[in-house]
C-alpha positions, 0 to 999 in steps of 0.5 A: 203633255209636255216633252218632259212628261210633266204638266205643260208650262208656258215659256216666259216669252209667252207671258203677256208683256203687261205682266212682264212689265208689272214684274219689273215694276214690282221688283225694280229690275228687268228679268234677265232669265226666267227658268220654268219650274217643273213638278207639282201636279198642275200646269200653273205658270211658275218660274225662278227669275234672275234679275239684271241687278242680281236679285232672284224671285219666284213667280207663280200665277194663274192665267186665262186657261187656269180652272176655277179650282186653281184660281180659288186656290191662288186667292186663298194662298194670297190671303195667307201670305197677306194675313198670316205673314207673321205666323208663317214667316219662319217657314215660308218664302218672303212675300214680295207682293201680288198683282193682277193684269187682265186674267193673270193673277201673280204672286211674287215670292222669295226664290228658295232654289231647286228641289231638295228631295228626293232622294230622301236620304235617312239623315235628310228625312230625319231633319225634315221630319223633326222640323215639321214637328217644330212647325206644328209645336209652334202653334199647338194649342194656340188661338188661331184666326177664326176664318181658318177652316177647322178639321171638321170642315176640311177633313170630313170628306176624307174621314167618311170615304170608307163609309161610302165605298163599301158598295160593290161597284166602288169596291170593284173599281178600287180592286181592279188596281190590284191587277191579277189579284183583283178578286183577292183585293175585292175580298180584302176591301169588303172585310177591311172597310168596316175597320177602316171606317171606324178608325177614320172617324177618329180624325174628327174626334181628335179634340185638343190640342190642335195646330196650324196645318199646311195640309199639303206637305210633300217634296214639291212643296218644301225646301231644305235651305241651310238647315231650315225647313221652308214650305210653300203652296199654302192655299189648303191651310187650316186648324186640326190634328197635326197627325194628319199633316205628318201622316200625309208627309210620311206616306209621300216620302215612302212613295218616293223611295224614302224610309218607311212611314213608321220611321218618319213618324218616329223621327217626327215624334222626337220633336212633337207629340203623337197620339196613336189613335189620331194617327190611326185615324189620319192614316185610314182617312188618307187611305180612303181619300186615295181609294176614292181617287186612284181608280178614276180617269186621268184629268186632262193636263195632269198626266202624273196625278193618278199614277202618283195617287195609285202608289199612295194608295198602296203605301197608305193601305199597307200602313193602315193594315199594319196599324190596325192589325189587318191582313196585308192588302193585295195592292 
């Protein structure tokens, strides 16, 4: 872990000279200052660059120490910028190019500045929720490229997690997260799992209309710039029910001290339709995903991921219980 308590990030001076020279060639000027960008939940090298000629840019890379998951995500994201540039242009940073030097693969993007949230003030939360509704409404029901993964490919695992968790050992591991209330939590899970399983199946039965989904909308991956929502980190995009995207954002806002998810959904619904049954399914599926992940051991190099997932589990389970008329969970 770094001295900041966040994922370790290499200083700019440790980036190979060949990579730094390629940045200069691509952007047309020497890098005057490179500020490491902390946050997110992976140790990828990310920098806000200030160039000698006054330009700014954002540098994002995978390098020799990056794992296979990070490398595959990097390639998917580059494809999105190259092939879906017109589709995402109103919402994404400008794409300045990409290159490879040895084991380093680099994306160069527009610098959107420092994080905008948290804090999630009510006015800013409303503006961002409404803007996400605009993002989804722009592609709702339109024909999207066939190579984009569909909901049945991307969301099936989350939707069926409650079908797999009812075995005693899995439920016990999840219940341990409730501490001194683990016995009560275990009984709650046993009784609630069938309802959560039935609800989560609906994410695969949502049907039309569907939209282009970002599938990782949270504070680390968005900026509010001059009254406009800008999104980045695009490797997980797909086509599916927009309720899944907004449910994921809503619970993360609450986890970070912002308004309750119900209020976030109400603000989103001022701009885009919400199907209540599909939202039930999305919330139950998200709760299942966090239930499957939150109790697992920490991943080396990712010191904040499991604690964040445990907070997400508490919020999404409580939200699912409210929506499905279940007793309050012991988490």
